[in-house]
C-alpha positions as CSV (number, residue, x, y, z in Angstrom):
1,R,-150.2,-58.8,-36.3
2,A,-151.0,-61.9,-37.6
3,Q,-146.9,-62.5,-37.2
4,I,-147.5,-62.3,-33.7
5,L,-150.1,-64.5,-33.7
6,S,-148.7,-67.3,-35.6
7,E,-145.4,-66.8,-33.1
8,K,-147.2,-67.3,-29.9
9,R,-149.1,-70.3,-31.8
10,R,-145.4,-71.9,-32.8
11,R,-144.3,-70.9,-28.9
12,R,-147.1,-72.7,-27.0
13,R,-146.9,-75.3,-29.1
14,E,-143.6,-75.9,-28.5
15,S,-144.0,-75.4,-25.1
16,H,-146.6,-78.0,-25.1
17,N,-144.4,-80.6,-26.7
18,A,-141.6,-80.1,-24.2
19,V,-144.2,-81.4,-21.8
20,E,-145.2,-83.9,-23.4
21,R,-141.9,-85.3,-24.8
22,R,-141.4,-84.9,-20.4
23,R,-144.0,-87.0,-19.4
24,R,-143.7,-89.1,-21.7
25,D,-140.0,-89.8,-20.8
26,N,-140.8,-89.8,-16.7
27,I,-143.6,-92.7,-17.8
28,N,-140.4,-94.7,-20.2
29,E,-138.3,-94.4,-17.1
30,K,-140.6,-95.5,-14.8
31,I,-141.6,-98.4,-16.4
32,T,-137.8,-99.6,-17.2
33,E,-137.6,-99.0,-13.5
34,L,-140.1,-101.5,-13.3
35,A,-139.1,-104.4,-15.4
36,T,-135.5,-104.0,-12.7
37,L,-137.4,-105.2,-9.7
38,L,-138.7,-107.9,-11.1
39,P,-137.1,-111.5,-10.9
40,E,-134.9,-112.3,-13.3
41,G,-136.3,-114.6,-16.0
42,M,-139.2,-113.5,-15.7
43,L,-138.8,-110.8,-18.6
44,D,-136.8,-113.4,-20.9
45,P,-138.3,-113.7,-24.0
46,G,-138.1,-117.2,-24.1
47,S,-140.6,-117.8,-21.3
48,K,-144.3,-119.0,-22.4
49,E,-147.4,-117.1,-21.3
50,G,-148.8,-120.6,-19.3
51,E,-145.2,-120.9,-17.3
52,A,-145.3,-117.0,-16.1
53,A,-148.9,-118.1,-14.8
54,K,-147.0,-120.3,-12.4
55,V,-146.2,-117.3,-10.5
56,E,-144.6,-119.4,-7.5
57,N,-142.3,-120.4,-9.7
58,M,-141.2,-118.0,-11.5
59,F,-140.1,-115.7,-8.7
60,P,-137.4,-116.7,-6.5
61,I,-136.3,-115.0,-3.3
62,G,-132.7,-113.1,-4.3
63,N,-131.7,-109.4,-5.6
64,G,-134.5,-109.5,-8.6
65,M,-132.1,-107.5,-10.5
66,S,-132.6,-107.5,-14.4
67,T,-130.5,-106.4,-16.6
68,G,-130.5,-104.9,-19.7
69,I,-134.4,-104.3,-20.1
70,I,-134.4,-102.5,-23.4
71,L,-138.0,-101.1,-24.3
72,A,-139.5,-101.0,-27.9
73,D,-139.6,-97.0,-29.0
74,E,-142.7,-95.6,-29.5
75,D,-143.3,-97.0,-32.6
76,G,-143.1,-100.6,-31.1
77,K,-139.9,-100.4,-33.3
78,E,-137.5,-103.2,-31.6
79,S,-133.8,-102.8,-31.4
80,P,-132.3,-106.8,-30.8
81,A,-131.3,-106.5,-27.8
82,V,-135.5,-106.0,-27.0
83,K,-136.4,-108.7,-23.7
84,A,-139.5,-107.4,-23.2
85,N,-142.1,-103.9,-24.3
86,K,-143.7,-101.7,-21.9
87,G,-146.9,-103.7,-21.7
88,I,-145.3,-106.9,-20.8
89,I,-143.0,-105.2,-18.2
90,L,-146.1,-103.7,-17.3
91,R,-148.5,-107.2,-16.9
92,K,-145.8,-108.9,-15.4
93,S,-145.3,-106.1,-12.6
94,V,-149.3,-106.5,-11.8
95,D,-149.0,-109.8,-11.4
96,Y,-145.5,-110.3,-9.3
97,I,-148.1,-107.2,-7.3
98,R,-150.2,-109.6,-6.8
99,H,-148.0,-113.0,-5.8
100,L,-146.1,-110.4,-3.2
101,Q,-149.3,-109.5,-1.8
102,Q,-150.3,-113.1,-1.6
103,L,-147.7,-113.9,0.0
104,V,-148.0,-111.2,2.5
105,Q,-152.0,-112.5,3.2
106,A,-149.8,-116.6,3.7
107,Q,-147.4,-115.5,5.8
108,A,-149.8,-113.1,7.9
109,Q,-152.3,-115.8,8.2
110,R,-149.3,-118.2,9.7
111,N,-147.8,-116.3,11.8
112,R,-151.4,-116.1,13.2
113,D,-151.6,-119.5,13.5
114,L,-148.2,-120.6,15.1
115,E,-149.5,-117.5,17.6
116,D,-152.6,-119.6,18.2
117,E,-150.4,-122.4,18.4
118,L,-148.0,-121.0,21.2
119,K,-150.8,-120.1,22.9
120,K,-151.3,-123.4,24.4
121,Y,-148.2,-123.9,25.2
122,R,-147.3,-120.8,27.0
123,P,-149.3,-120.5,31.3
124,P,-152.1,-118.7,31.6
125,G,-151.9,-114.5,31.7
126,E,-148.2,-114.9,30.2
127,G,-148.2,-113.0,27.3
128,M,-145.6,-112.6,24.5
129,D,-142.7,-110.5,25.6
130,T,-141.9,-107.6,22.6
131,S,-140.0,-105.5,24.4
132,D,-136.7,-107.7,22.8
133,D,-138.1,-107.7,19.2
134,P,-138.9,-104.8,17.9
135,M,-140.5,-106.3,15.1
136,A,-143.4,-109.0,17.0
137,G,-144.2,-105.8,18.7
138,L,-144.7,-104.3,14.9
139,L,-146.7,-106.9,13.8
140,L,-148.8,-107.0,17.3
141,A,-149.5,-103.6,17.0
142,S,-150.9,-104.1,13.1
143,G,-153.6,-106.7,14.1
144,L,-150.8,-109.5,12.2
């Protein structure tokens, strides 16, 4: 009877370990994917934290692909090719998302300002024709 209980515990522990390993692998995979979505140069080990705060200089327009991202392992040991650890990738990802949100807000405000400026030059009663421009219709529908 004791042998059956210990076998049951062993199977339960192995099952739990497998579930936990899959969870960790999924988290690591998504962190690595986040790293590939950041602009090149943002995860360079030589870039200083103060320089990274100047987000407008760190996020050039482009495909934003970083290559060769290798994460530190569970013990924090790094191979010679390590560019960034998980914490840096997550922090830089949050910084980048906040920067993009600010860009979207600034662009929306600029669009509103330009629309207001255009209204000054349109005859009364003439609205914006969105029939040929699906993006303009989408912007108007969303209140931007």
